[in-house]
C-alpha positions as CSV (number, residue, x, y, z in Angstrom):
1,M,102.6,102.4,112.5
2,S,99.6,100.8,110.9
3,F,99.1,100.2,107.2
4,E,96.4,102.9,107.1
5,E,98.8,105.5,108.6
6,K,101.6,104.5,106.2
7,S,99.2,104.8,103.3
8,I,98.2,108.3,104.4
9,W,101.9,109.3,104.7
10,V,102.5,108.0,101.1
11,S,99.5,110.0,99.8
12,L,100.5,113.1,101.7
13,I,104.1,113.2,100.6
14,S,103.4,112.3,97.0
15,T,100.6,114.9,96.7
16,V,102.8,117.6,98.2
17,C,105.8,116.8,96.0
18,I,104.1,116.1,92.7
19,F,101.6,118.9,92.8
20,G,104.1,121.3,94.4
21,Y,106.2,120.7,91.3
22,Y,103.1,121.3,89.1
23,F,102.2,124.6,90.8
24,I,105.8,125.9,90.7
25,N,105.9,125.2,87.0
26,V,102.5,126.7,86.3
27,L,103.6,129.9,88.1
28,S,106.6,130.1,85.8
29,L,104.4,130.0,82.8
30,G,103.2,133.6,83.4
31,S,106.0,135.0,81.1
32,M,104.8,133.0,78.1
33,P,102.1,134.1,75.7
34,L,98.7,133.1,77.2
35,E,97.8,130.6,74.5
36,Q,101.1,128.7,74.8
37,A,100.9,128.9,78.6
38,N,97.4,127.3,78.6
39,I,98.6,124.4,76.5
40,A,101.7,123.9,78.7
41,A,99.5,124.1,81.8
42,V,97.2,121.4,80.5
43,Q,100.3,119.2,79.7
44,L,101.7,119.8,83.1
45,L,98.4,118.8,84.7
46,F,98.2,115.6,82.7
47,Q,101.8,114.7,83.7
48,A,101.0,115.4,87.4
49,V,97.9,113.3,87.4
50,V,99.5,110.4,85.6
51,T,102.6,110.6,87.9
52,T,100.4,110.7,91.0
53,V,98.6,107.5,89.9
54,V,101.7,105.6,89.1
55,V,103.6,106.7,92.2
56,E,100.6,105.9,94.5
57,I,100.2,102.5,92.9
58,I,103.9,101.6,93.2
59,L,104.3,102.9,96.8
60,H,101.1,101.4,98.1
61,T,102.1,98.1,96.5
62,V,105.5,98.2,98.2
63,I,103.9,99.0,101.6
64,A,101.5,96.1,101.2
65,I,104.2,93.7,100.1
66,C,106.4,94.6,103.1
67,N,103.6,93.8,105.6
68,P,100.9,91.7,103.9
69,S,99.0,90.8,107.0
70,D,98.6,94.4,108.1
71,A,97.5,95.4,104.6
72,Q,94.7,92.9,104.7
73,Q,93.3,94.0,108.0
74,P,89.9,95.8,107.7
75,S,89.6,99.3,109.0
76,D,88.6,99.5,112.6
77,E,86.3,102.1,114.1
78,R,89.2,104.3,115.1
79,D,90.4,104.4,111.4
80,K,86.9,105.2,110.3
81,L,86.5,108.0,112.9
82,Y,89.8,109.6,111.8
83,K,88.8,109.4,108.2
84,M,85.4,111.0,108.9
85,R,86.9,113.9,111.0
86,A,89.7,114.5,108.4
87,N,87.1,114.5,105.6
88,S,85.3,117.2,107.4
89,V,88.5,119.3,107.6
90,G,89.3,118.7,103.9
91,Y,85.7,119.5,102.8
92,S,85.8,122.8,104.8
93,V,89.0,123.8,103.0
94,L,87.6,122.9,99.6
95,I,84.4,124.9,100.2
96,L,86.6,128.0,101.1
97,G,88.5,127.5,97.8
98,V,85.3,127.2,95.8
99,I,84.0,130.4,97.4
100,L,87.2,132.3,96.6
101,T,87.1,131.0,93.0
102,L,83.5,132.2,92.6
103,G,84.5,135.5,94.1
104,H,87.3,135.8,91.5
105,I,84.9,135.0,88.7
106,L,82.3,137.5,89.9
107,L,84.9,140.2,90.4
108,S,86.2,139.6,86.9
109,S,82.7,139.7,85.4
110,F,81.4,142.8,87.2
111,F,84.7,144.8,87.4
112,P,86.5,144.5,84.0
113,E,89.4,146.6,85.3
114,F,90.1,143.7,87.8
115,K,90.6,141.4,84.9
116,G,93.0,143.7,83.2
117,Q,95.7,143.5,86.0
118,N,98.9,141.9,84.8
119,A,99.0,138.9,87.1
120,V,95.4,138.0,86.4
121,A,95.6,138.6,82.7
122,T,98.7,136.5,82.1
123,F,98.2,133.6,84.4
124,P,97.2,130.5,82.4
125,L,93.8,129.0,83.2
126,L,93.5,131.1,86.4
127,S,90.1,130.0,87.6
128,A,90.8,126.3,86.9
129,N,94.1,126.5,88.7
130,I,92.5,128.3,91.7
131,L,89.9,125.5,91.9
132,F,92.6,122.8,91.4
133,F,94.8,124.4,94.1
134,S,91.8,124.4,96.4
135,F,91.3,120.7,95.7
136,I,95.0,119.9,96.4
137,I,95.1,122.0,99.5
138,S,92.0,120.3,100.8
139,E,93.6,116.9,100.2
140,V,96.7,118.0,102.0
141,A,94.6,119.2,104.9
142,R,92.7,115.9,104.9
143,Y,95.8,113.8,105.0
144,S,97.5,116.1,107.5
145,S,94.4,115.9,109.8
146,Q,94.5,112.1,109.6
147,V,98.1,112.0,110.5
148,F,97.5,114.4,113.3
149,F,94.6,112.2,114.6
150,Y,96.7,109.1,114.4
151,R,99.6,110.7,116.2
152,K,97.4,112.5,118.8
153,G,95.2,109.5,119.3
154,A,92.1,111.7,119.2
């Protein structure tokens, strides 16, 4: 397995674990008063981002130390092709998430009764979390696509 593929696996697993933990905890904030839930959600987001940065740095350093010659190899054309194709997949998922978020915002604006539903009214920072979820899902789709392309050899 190349350094690039190991790096992708590290990013995929850390993203799924850390942000899975974040979203599970954000979902549990629905029972709190909205103002407190918003503060807790922002704190959780900060923790998730800092944890991701630290974990990625540590794990990529370990991978590079274990095989320094492989880590210093420049990306070949196959790596670049896989990245390009995976970026296309991730971008498509992100666009879908942005469209869904805009739809939610428009529905809330034009149909106030939509905003009054319990799940929507009590979920902390709903639009921001929908966008953020879209971003995370697009990253998971991108990493997963890259792994698929490396495994398939496409």
